[in-house]
N, C-alpha and C positions, 0 to 999 in steps of 0.2 A: 451586881445587876448590872445587865447589859445597859450602854447607853441610848437611851433614845433614839433614833434618826426619824427627823420628818420626811414626810414622801417625796421622791426625787433626790436626796438630799447623797453628797456620795461622800465615804468613811475617809479620812486624813490620812494622809499617804507619810511614810516616815522620810526623813532627808534620803536625798540620791546620793548614791555611792557608786557610779562607775566615773570613768574620764572624759573630762572634757575634750571638745578636736583638740583644744591650742595645748593640753598638757599631753595627750597622745602625741604631737607633732615635737615636743619638747624630748619626750620620751626615745622617739626616732634619731633625733638630732645627737643626743646624746650619745646612743649605741652607736651611730654612723662615726662619731670623733672616734670614741674609744677603739672603734675596728680600725679606724684609719692611723690612729698611733702603735696599734699592736701588729697593724700587718706588716710593716718596715723589720719590725723585730723577728718578727716569724720566717719572715723570708730570708734573713739573714741566718738562720739556725738552720732552716733547710740549705740553703748553699753551703754553710759549714758544713751538715751531714754529708753531703754530695761530696765534697771536696775531700772530708776523709776519705770517702768511698772508692774514691777517683787514686788518691795514693793508697789505698788498700790494693785495687786491682794491681798497680803496678809493683806494688812490694810483691803479690802473689805473681805476677810475669818475672820479677828477679828472683823469687827461689825458683822458678820453671825452670829460667837459663841457669842457675844455679846448679840445681840436680841436671839438667840437661848432661853439664861441665863434667860431674862428677861418673857419670855414666860414658860418654863419649870421648874425655878428655881434652875437649873443647869446644869454644862456645857456640851454638845454633848459628849457620851460617846462610845467607843467600846473596845469589847476582845472576836473577834471568837474563834471558835474551831482551832483545831491542823491540822483537816481534815475534809470532809465535811461529814456530818451525811447522813443516809441512807434518812429518811426523805427531805434532800434538803434544809432545814432551817437554815440561818445562818444570826445572829444580823446583822441589816445594819451598813456600814460606819458611820464614822465622817462627812465625805462630803456627804452621802447621805439625812444624817439628818440635815444639812445647805442649801439644795437646795431651799426650800422656802424662805430664806433672803438672797438669791443672783439673784434675780429674774428666777428661775428653777420652779415654783409652778407646773407650766404644766406635769414637768417628773417626779416630785417627789407626782403628781396625779397618774401617770401613776402606777408607782414603787406600789403604795398604794394601786390600785385596782386591782391586782394579786392575784392569790390563794395563802395565807401565808403570804399577803402585803408587808410588807418592809424587810421583811424574807428569800423571794424567792432567794436564789443564782444566779439559772441560768436566773430567769426574770429579776432581778437586772443588773445581767453583761450585758444580752443580749441588754438592754435599754442604759445601758453606753455606749456598743458598737456604737452608731449608733448619736451620740452626740459629739461635742467639746466644751468642756467648757473653756472660754479664762481664766477666771477669775484661774482655777486651772493649765495653763499654763505658762512658762516663755520663754518669748520672746528671749531671748538671747539661750535658745536650740534649738525651733522646733518654727513652726506657729501652727495653731490649726486644724490637719487634724481629721477625723474620726475614730474611731476604736478601741479598746482597754480599753477605757475610762481613758486613760492615765491622771493622775497626777503629778506635779513637787515639791508638800511640801507635808511634814510628821510632825506626832508627834512621841513620844515614848514611849516604854511599861515603865511600874513600875518595872520587873525584870531587865532592864537594869540598872537601876541607883544603882553601886555600886563603889563608889567614893573610888576605892582603891590606888588612887594617890594622897588623901588628907591624909596628917599626921595626926594621933588619930583620922581619920574618925568613928565614931560610929553611926550604922546605927540607922534608926527614929525606938520608939519601935512597930509603927506601921508599920513601912517597907516603904520604900522610894515611894513617890506616884507622878505621873504625872498627869495632872488635865486631859485629853482627854482618859486615861487609866482607870480612877477611878472611877465607878459609885456614881453619886450623886455628885460630886464637887459642891461646890458653891462658888462665889464670897466671902463670908465671911469668908468660912476655907480658902481660899489663901490670904488674907486680912491678917487675923491671922496667916498665915503662915508665909511663906519667906518676903510676899507680891507681888500686880501683877504685880510691874515693875522691881521686880526681878526673874520669872517667866516665862521660856519659854511656850510658846502654838503650835509655828510651825515653821520649818527653813525648808530652802531649802535642796533637796536631791540628791544623787547622783544615779544615773545606766550607765549601760554599754552602751554605744554608738547603740549596734543593738537593743535596748528595746526601742530606739525613729525613726526606719525606717525601721524594718523591717514587711513581710507580717504577719498578722495575724496566720496562720499556721505557722511560725518559733516562732512566739515569745508567745504562751501560749500551754500547754500542753490540752489535754481533757481532760475536767473537768467532772465528777460525783458521786455518792455515794460511799466515802470508797474509793477515790481514794485522790493520790495528785496533785496539782495544783498549777502552777508558772506563775511569770508575769501578777498578777491579776492586775484587774483596778480600780478605787476610789470606785466602789461600792459594794464591797465585801469584807467582812473579816475573812481570814482564817490566823492563825499568826504562823503557825506551814511551810510554803512556802517560798520557794525559792526568789521570786521577789514580796513579799509583799508591796503594795504599799504604805502603807499611814502609820505605825507603824516603827520606826525602836530600835534596841537593843544601849545601848550606854553606855557597861561597859567594864572592861580592867582587862584584867588578869594580875593577880599579878605575877611577875618576868616573863610574859610570852608576845608574841605580840599579839597586839592590832589592827591589820591588819582587821579584821572581824567585827567588833566593830561601832555604831554609831557618832563617834568621827566628830568634823569636818574639815575635807581635802583640800588642795588647788590644786585637782586634779578632773577631772572629767572623767578619765578613770580607776576606783580603784573598790574595792568591792562592791556592791549594798547595801548594810548595810550602808553606808557611810551618813553623812551631810555635805554639801558643796555649790555646785551649779558648772555655769559656768562662774561666775563673775570675773573679774580681781580683786585680793589685796582682797578679800574679800565676804563675803554673809550677805543677809538681811536675818534676823531674827522677828519671832513674836513673843510680851511677851506679859504677861495675860491682860495687861491693855491696850492693844490693839495697841500700838505703836508700831514702826518697825523702828529696829536701825540695823544700818552695824557692822559686827563682820568682823574685819580684820585677815586675819592668823595670826600666831605667836602672838595673843594676852596675855598680862601678868597682872592679877591682882595686888591691893596692897599687897596684902599676899603674890605675888611671882610665884601663881601658872597659869600656861598655858593652854592653847587649852583642852584637855582631861578632865584635872581635874576643871576645871571651867567651861567650856560647859557643860559636866556629871551633875554636881548640880544646874545647872539655872532647869532643868527639874523637879525637885522636889519640890514642895509647904511647905512640911513637913519638910524641912531636919533641920537638928540641928546646923547649920554653916553657915555662909553667905559669898559669895564672891561677889568683885566688878564689876557691867556689866558695860559694855564698854558706 
């Protein structure tokens, strides 16, 4: 029988099964704590993956430079003028020269087909601005946007190898030479010199953050015959310009500041000429043997030399002294 209810009486309800406000707040607090604990670990995993990809980029560039050497009998080389000549022709950068060896043969052919071929300054820059080549970009720094033909890796000038921090330093009789800034450098020359495992080829560079995120109109001055240009991309070579993208000076001043030179530095917001990069505690570097090793900031070699002296010396393949690489 159904229970009899008196008029106006309501049936009894079962016990409440929902969350109280306090219980809900406790659950939210626990979730927030877990997220706070897990987030640093997730960030470390992401940075480790990005650092690995950055190292792989350098390895691919190492393979490309070796492939170029196999075809041409020497490493790629660049040495542009201080300003744009009236004819608008400037030698191509090392990054243009290795395009066929990083699956960018079509872009290379487009540049080759221009009036003036690979020496067409404006044409090369224009074409470079239309693509984003992931091999040139560090994933810790940015994604691969188009425009400005950016690259996150660089070599160094011969003129930057002045080892004023080395005790009793004696320059080479022929001048200290970096591989990518010396015409006709062969593997034999490097092997007979400092050795491929002791000579740097490319390293991670530093640029001001504005050079990674601004619009083209704010990042590059208009370029024309006889004018100065800055913040140039990977396709062109004008070594006298502020933002020259793929070669760095790496000398120091005797008794003075070296804040404007290309030594390695643990800071991503310093002068444009530095080498280093955004990775925590160190930076991957490419050696002439194709190997990539991590440089830890504050490195001291077996002779007691550190950072500036050690890493400047590693750019010279014909140096008359030896430092201990990491």
